Structure formats: C-alpha cells, structure tokens
C-alpha positions as CSV (number, residue, x, y, z in Angstrom):
1,M,-13.9,15.9,9.4
2,N,-16.9,13.8,9.1
3,V,-15.0,9.9,8.9
4,L,-17.0,7.0,8.1
5,I,-15.2,3.5,8.9
6,V,-16.9,1.0,7.1
7,M,-15.7,-2.6,9.3
8,T,-15.9,-5.9,7.7
9,S,-14.1,-7.9,10.6
10,V,-15.3,-8.6,13.6
11,D,-12.5,-7.2,16.0
12,F,-11.9,-4.1,18.3
13,E,-9.6,-2.1,15.3
14,A,-12.4,-0.2,14.5
15,F,-13.6,0.4,17.8
16,G,-10.5,1.8,18.6
17,L,-9.8,3.7,15.3
18,R,-13.5,5.5,16.4
19,T,-12.6,6.3,19.9
20,A,-9.1,7.7,18.7
21,L,-10.9,9.5,15.6
22,E,-13.0,11.3,18.3
23,L,-10.3,12.5,20.7
24,F,-8.9,14.3,17.8
25,G,-12.2,15.8,16.9
26,A,-13.6,14.4,14.3
27,R,-16.9,13.0,13.8
28,V,-17.3,8.9,13.4
29,F,-19.9,6.8,11.9
30,L,-19.3,3.0,11.8
31,I,-21.3,0.6,9.6
32,P,-20.7,-2.9,10.7
33,V,-20.8,-4.8,7.2
34,G,-22.7,-7.9,7.1
35,R,-22.4,-9.0,3.3
36,P,-20.6,-7.7,0.4
37,K,-23.5,-5.3,-0.4
38,H,-23.3,-3.5,2.0
39,F,-19.5,-3.0,2.0
40,L,-20.1,-1.9,-2.1
41,D,-22.8,0.3,-1.0
42,A,-20.6,2.5,1.4
43,L,-18.2,2.8,-1.5
44,A,-21.4,3.9,-3.7
45,G,-22.3,6.8,-1.1
46,T,-25.7,5.1,-0.6
47,S,-24.5,4.0,2.8
48,G,-27.5,6.4,4.6
49,F,-24.6,8.2,6.7
50,P,-23.5,11.9,6.1
51,D,-21.1,12.5,3.1
52,P,-18.2,11.6,5.1
53,D,-14.5,13.8,4.2
54,A,-12.6,9.9,4.9
55,V,-13.3,6.7,4.8
56,I,-11.7,4.0,6.8
57,L,-12.0,0.5,5.2
58,C,-11.6,-2.0,8.4
59,G,-10.5,-5.5,8.2
60,H,-8.7,-8.1,5.9
61,G,-7.2,-8.3,2.7
62,D,-5.6,-10.8,0.4
63,G,-3.6,-10.3,-2.9
64,G,-5.3,-7.0,-3.5
65,A,-8.4,-8.3,-2.7
66,F,-11.2,-6.9,0.5
67,L,-12.3,-10.1,2.3
68,M,-15.3,-10.4,3.3
69,P,-17.7,-12.6,5.3
70,P,-18.8,-15.6,4.4
71,L,-22.7,-16.3,3.7
72,A,-24.6,-18.9,3.1
73,D,-25.5,-19.3,-0.8
74,W,-28.9,-18.9,-0.2
75,I,-28.6,-15.6,1.6
76,Y,-26.6,-13.9,-1.4
77,E,-28.6,-11.4,-3.5
78,P,-28.6,-12.0,-7.1
79,D,-25.2,-10.2,-8.8
80,E,-23.8,-10.2,-5.4
81,P,-20.1,-10.7,-4.8
82,R,-19.8,-14.5,-3.0
83,G,-15.9,-13.9,-2.4
84,P,-13.7,-11.2,-2.0
85,I,-13.9,-7.6,-3.7
86,G,-11.1,-6.9,-6.1
87,P,-10.4,-4.1,-8.7
88,D,-13.2,-5.4,-10.7
89,E,-16.2,-5.3,-8.6
90,L,-14.4,-1.9,-7.4
91,R,-14.3,0.0,-10.4
92,A,-17.7,-0.9,-11.1
93,K,-19.5,0.6,-7.6
94,I,-17.1,3.4,-6.7
95,A,-19.0,6.6,-6.5
96,L,-16.7,8.1,-3.9
97,R,-14.8,11.5,-5.1
98,N,-12.3,13.6,-3.4
99,K,-12.4,11.6,-0.1
100,I,-9.4,10.1,2.0
101,I,-9.7,6.6,2.1
102,V,-7.6,4.4,4.1
103,S,-7.6,1.0,3.8
104,T,-6.2,-1.6,7.2
105,G,-6.6,-4.6,5.2
106,C,-3.6,-6.6,4.0
107,D,-2.6,-6.5,0.1
108,T,-4.9,-3.6,-0.2
109,G,-2.3,-0.8,-1.2
110,Q,-1.0,-2.9,-4.1
111,D,-1.4,-1.2,-7.3
112,G,-4.6,-2.5,-8.8
113,T,-6.3,-1.7,-5.9
114,A,-4.9,1.7,-5.2
115,E,-5.0,2.9,-9.0
116,V,-9.1,2.3,-8.8
117,F,-10.0,4.5,-5.5
118,A,-7.3,7.1,-6.9
119,S,-8.3,7.2,-10.4
120,A,-11.9,8.2,-9.0
121,G,-10.4,11.3,-7.6
122,N,-9.6,10.4,-4.0
123,F,-6.4,10.0,-1.7
124,Y,-5.9,6.3,-0.5
125,A,-3.5,4.6,1.4
126,A,-3.2,1.1,2.0
127,P,-0.6,-1.7,3.3
128,A,0.9,-3.1,-0.4
129,D,1.7,-6.4,1.6
130,S,1.0,-7.7,5.1
131,P,2.1,-5.3,8.3
132,E,2.0,-7.2,11.9
133,G,-1.4,-6.2,13.0
134,S,-1.2,-3.4,14.9
135,A,1.0,-1.5,13.0
136,A,-2.2,-1.3,10.5
137,Y,-4.0,0.2,13.3
138,F,-0.9,2.5,14.7
139,W,-0.2,3.9,11.5
140,T,-4.1,5.0,10.8
141,V,-3.9,6.7,14.3
142,R,-1.0,8.2,13.3
143,F,-1.5,9.4,9.8
144,F,-5.6,11.2,10.9
145,Y,-3.2,12.6,14.1
146,G,-1.0,14.0,11.5
147,L,-3.9,15.5,9.7
148,L,-6.4,16.4,12.4
149,C,-4.3,17.5,14.9
150,G,-0.8,18.3,13.2
151,G,-1.7,20.6,10.5
152,M,-0.6,18.3,7.8
153,D,-1.9,17.7,4.3
154,P,-2.6,13.8,3.2
155,I,0.8,13.4,1.9
156,R,2.7,14.3,4.7
157,A,0.6,12.7,7.4
158,A,1.1,9.4,5.3
159,E,5.2,10.1,5.2
160,A,5.0,10.7,9.1
161,A,2.7,7.3,9.7
162,S,5.2,5.4,7.3
163,S,8.4,6.8,8.9
164,T,7.3,5.4,12.1
165,D,9.1,1.8,11.6
166,A,9.8,-1.3,8.7
167,E,5.6,-2.6,9.6
168,C,4.3,0.7,8.9
169,A,6.5,1.7,5.9
170,L,4.3,-1.1,3.9
171,F,2.0,1.4,3.3
172,R,1.5,3.3,0.3
173,A,-0.6,6.4,-0.6
174,R,-2.0,7.6,-3.9
175,D,-3.2,10.9,-4.1
176,G,-5.7,11.2,-7.4
177,R,-7.5,14.4,-5.9
178,I,-4.6,16.2,-7.6
179,T,-5.3,15.7,-11.1
180,Q,-9.3,15.7,-10.9
181,K,-10.2,18.9,-9.5
C-alpha cells in the first residue's frame, strides 16, 4: 500500500506515523506543507508523488476546517486561501477518488468536511470533535494496523480503532467508495 502523509504542522506525529506504517509494510511518502497551495495540490493529486492508496492529513483543525501555517501577506499567491481550508475550498480542489483518507486534525470529521471527501468517492475518517492529541495518533496507528496487518476492511478497522476509549470514539468514518464504484 502506498500512503501519502500530508504534514501541515511541525510536530512529530507525522514522523511517528511514517515509522509505524513502514513497519506494517506500507510504502510511505511525506509532504511537509509550507503553504495552503501545497495542501490543495496534494488533494488535487498534483503533488508529484506516486498515486497513493491512502492519504493521512496530519495537522490541526478547528470548526471543520484544516488550519494552515500562517504566512506573510506578500508570500501568498493570488487566489490562494489565507486562512483555514474548509469544505468550500476542498470541494473546489479535491480530485482524489477511491482513496482511504484519514485526518488527525480536531473537528475535521464534522459533517460538511466529511461529506466533501465521501461525496468524491473516498473513505474518510477524522475526529468530529477535539480528542486528546495522543489519541489521534493512536487511532491512526490502530486503524492502519487493522488494515495492513489484520486484514480488515476500512470500516472494520475504523470500528476497532474507535472502540479503544472515549477519546478514540470521537473519530467518525464515512465510506463514499460504495456509491461511487
């Protein structure tokens, strides 16, 4: 399985996930995002990396939107989002289809954001609220362990990961691949 990790914040979560997934047998590519355009390019499938089977969006979220690193005004390109990336910006750019997409960002599992990914024909899982930070990491490791080592389908792997405790139960999964085949 090819996994693309899109890292929108500078912390060690993405590196830990890369290590775990490689131990599970995945081929992992890591994109550190420096600007909103890079994040949107990854979702448009134009990041320059091999076509992934799964995408992990590592970073922070709030109110159903992905938080981006702040830049000086003069650095932004014309038409580049200057704040959080929410459902409207996602809907205009997402071109990934039939992928497994996991977000570790708080609130990025809220209905509007989840619907954009699922309606594009993807399996999407993310926290609908704000889990304790290590819970998001653990949920993602447990999910991919079930998927890669346990022979589980994404729905079953998500259920197993969410059953760990109340923090992991904040993750919601939506499978849009069923209606898009």
